[in-house]
N, C-alpha and C positions, 0 to 999 in steps of 0.2 A: 504493500500500500504506500503510495506516494503522499507525503505531507507537505502542505503549504506553510511557509514561514510567515508569521504576521509582520515581522520587520520588513521583509521583502515586499509583501502586499502593500504595506504603508508607503514604501518608496514608489511602487508601481502606480498607486492611486494618486500620489503627489505629481508624478510626471504627467499623468493623464489630465489632471485638473489644472495644472499650471502651464501645460503646453510645451514642456521641454525638460531635459535633464538638468540644464544649468540652473533654472529657477527652482526646480525641485530640490537640488542639492543644497542651495542656499537656504531654502525653507526648512529642510531637515537637518541642517548643520552637518552635512556630510560632503565628502569630495565628489566631484563629478565621476571620477573613475570608480568610486565605491558604488554609486547608484547604477552606473552602467553595468558593472559586474553583477549586481543583484538582478537586474533585468535579464541579463544573459542567462543566469542560472535558472531564473523562473521560466524562461522560454524553453530551456533544455529539459527542465523537469516535466513540463507539460507537453513538450514535443510540438509546439505551435509557435507561430510568429504573433506577437502581441502588438507590435508597433509597425506602422508603415513609415519607413524612413526614406522613401523615394522622393517625396516632394519637399516643399519648403516647410520647415518645422517638423513636428511629429504628430501623426494621426494614429488612432487606434484601428486595428483590423477588426473584423467581425468577432474573432475570438477574444480580442482585447476588450471589446465592448461588453461581452458576456462576463469576462473575469472581473471587470471594474465593478459591476453590481455586487458580486460576491465579496470582492476585496473591501468595499466600503462597509458592508455588513459585518464581516469578520473583524476588521480593525475596531469598529465601534463596540462590538461585543467584547473583544479583548480588553479595551480600555475600561468599559463598564465593570467587568469582572475584577480587574486589578484594583480599581478605585474602591469598589465595595468591600473587598477582602483585605485591603491594606490600610484603610482609614477607620478611625473610631467613628461611632455613630453620632456625629455632631448634630446638634439641634440649634434652632434659633432663626434669626432673620437677618438678611443682608439687604440694605437699601441701595439700589443701583439706578442711577439717573442718567438719562440719555436724551439728546435733542431728538425731537420726533422725526426729523427728516433723515436721520441716519440709522434708524432702528433696523430697517431691512437693507441688505440681506444678512448682515453679520450677526445681529443680536439674537434672533431666534435660534440660530445654531449654538451660540454660547449658552443660552438658557437650557437647551435640550441636553447638552453635554454636562453642564453643571448639575442638573437634576439627577442625571444618571449616577454621578459620583457622590452627591450629597442629597439623597431624597428627603431627608428630614430637615433640611435647611430651606426656609422659604425666602425667595427673592422677591422683594417689593420693587417692581419696575415703575419708575416715574419718568414720564416724557414731558418735556417742556422746551423752552428756549435756552440757549447757552447762558445768557445773562441771568435768567431766573435760577438756573441750576447752580451757577457759581455762587449766587447769593445764598442758596440753601446749603451748599457745601461749607461756606464760611460760617454759617450758623450751626454747623455740626449735625445737620439733618440727613446727611448722606454718607454712606461708607465709601462709595466710589462713584465718580461721574465721568462722562465723556463730554467733550465740547468740540465745537467747530470754531476755529480761530485762525486769524491770519499769521499768527506767530505762536511760539510755544514758551510760556513763562517758565522761570526756573523751577517752580514747584510742581510743574506738570511733566508728563512724559509724552513725547510725540509718537503716535502709533503709525501714522502714515500721512502722506501728502497727496491730495487728489485735486484735479482741476475743477474749477467752477465753470459751468457751461450753460449755454442758452438752451432752454427746453420749450418745445412746442407740440402741437397736435400732429399726429402722423399725416403727412401730406399737406400740412397747413401752409397758409400764405400770409397770415397776419404779420409775420416778422418782416415782410417786404414793405408794409404800409407805413406811412408817416402821417400824423405822429404815431410812433410805436406805442402800442397799448401793452402796458406791463402790469403783471399781477404778482403780488407777494403778500405775506402776512404782515401786519402792522409792525410787529417787533422782530421781524426776520433780520438777522445780522448781515445777510447778503444784500439786502435792499439798498443801504447807503452806498456800498461799493459799486453795485450794478448801475445805479442812477448816476453816480459820479463818472463812471466810464462812458455812459451815454452823453453826459454833458461835455466831457472832455473831447469827444468826437464830433460835437455839434449836432447830435441826432435828437430831433424833437421827440418827446415822449409824453404820455399821459397815463395816469393811474386808472386801471380798468375797474378795480374794486377797492373797498376799504373793509378789511376783515381780519380776524384773528384765527380763522380756521384754515388749516392747510387743505382740507377737503374742498373748501370753496375755491381756493386757488386752483387745485387740480381740475375741478369741474369747468372753471372758466377757460383754462388753457386747453383742456381736452376738446372744448367746443370751438376752438380756434378763434376765441374772442380776445386772446392776449397771449403773451409769452411770459416766461419766468426764468429764474436762474436757480440751479441746484448743483450740488456736488455730483460729479459724474459717477454713475453707477448706483445712485440712490433714487433715480427717477422711476416712477411707477411704470408698469408694463404698458399702460395705455398712453404714455407720453414718450417723446423721443428727443434725442439731441439734435439741434438744428445745425445742419451743414451749411452755414451762411457764406462761406467762401470769403470772409473778411468784411462782409457788409455790416456786421455787428462787432463791437469792440471785444478784445480779449479780456477776460475777467480774472485772470491770474489763478492762483491756487489757494487751497485751504488746508490747514493742518487739522487732523483729528487727534485731540489730546486726551490723556487720561489723568485724572487726579485721584489719589488714594488717601483717605483720611488718616489711616494709621497702617503703614505697610507691615508693621510688626504685630498686627492684631491677631494673626494666626494663619494657619494653612488654608482655611476656607477662603479668606480674602486673597491670599497668594494664588490659590488655584484658579479662582475666578479671574484674577488679573492676567494670568498666563493664557487662559482661554481667549480672553479679549484680544491680547497681543497676537495670538495665532490667527484668530478669525479676521481681524482687520488687516493683518499682513497678507493673508491669503486673498482677501478682497482686492487689495492694491495690486498684487501680482497678477490676478486674473484680468484686471483692467488693462494691464500692460500688454497682455498676450491676446486678448479677445478683440475682435472687430466691433466697432461701435454701431448701434442702431441709430440711424440719422434720418432727419427730414432732408430730403435731397435738395440740392441747390437748383435742380432742374424742375422743381415743382412749378406748375403753371400759376401765374398770378391771377 
């Protein structure tokens, strides 16, 4: 009977998800040669080719696609078993605060993995704006917060840097019109930067709505009644990045930062922090390797 090694499966899954050996090696803190050797041994063990190395980059073969589903399940089950059997039965509550616009896709994965490891610890998830979350953190109301900021203060840890992009309806044309109709929440940190960029380029604009609801913003943009700005990779599936070809100004980048109230509080906070680092690092790596969904420049006006 042939046995699959979990460490090798973890490396294979990382290569598949990140789109290459180099990124996977960096994510796993291994050398490229070590990851390549693991993949070679896995293919020899199964007697099949898992990766199509013929084109640009790396793609999975049909057999590779099948194995990836098993690999993800086996790695997750391994991690759950290890965590449950090697940790004490911690109880209590952790308050984790996140800006509402970066909850997906990373945070659900973090919560799922944390619950598997510490099923008796309740995570209170609070979503708000960065300014409000930082105020709560300073009052001692949060164990851990994430923020979106243009810089990383000394007391924070930078998780990743992602571009701020223009977002519109699929096939939308509103971005071509002037004055440009812009939609954002009243307290959105991206709003001043976005409007300043428009002013600097001499682009006339007008506010499409006045709201504190991100769902209202999404509905307005989805109806092609306005455009908005978001961190790339956090846009909902019914909206897309606008490929404006330079017709709209560059909006720069945003840091996603993490603040931990007391890093020495214990292994529960430490484990949650590690999951967050891994998840947002993986999100950033995926954005580097994946093609963007865009509203084409060739859309008819």
